[in-house]
C-alpha positions, 0 to 999 in steps of 0.5 A, a space after each residue: 535573468 528573471 526568466 532563470 529565476 521563474 524556471 527555477 521556481 517552477 522546477 522547484 515546485 515540480 520536485 516538491 510535487 514529485 516528493 509529495 507523490 512519492 511519499 503518497 505512493 509509499 503510504 498507499 503501498 504500505 497500506 496495500 501491503 498490510 491489507 494483503 497480509 490480513 487477507 492471507 491471515 484470514 484465508 488461513 484462518 478460514 481454511 483451518 476452520 473448514 478443516 476442523 469442521 470437516 474433522 468434526 463432521 467425519 467423527 
């Protein structure tokens, strides 16, 4: 009986660890997605600036 209780506690600990890892992975994914959006926005801004500079230098 003690073995069963011990194994159940071990399983419970594993489940808690898996849930924590899942939570951390979700947070990391959200952070990376936000960084990607920011990088895309910055890239668009730079392209717009390059176009404006090219247009200005042609005039």
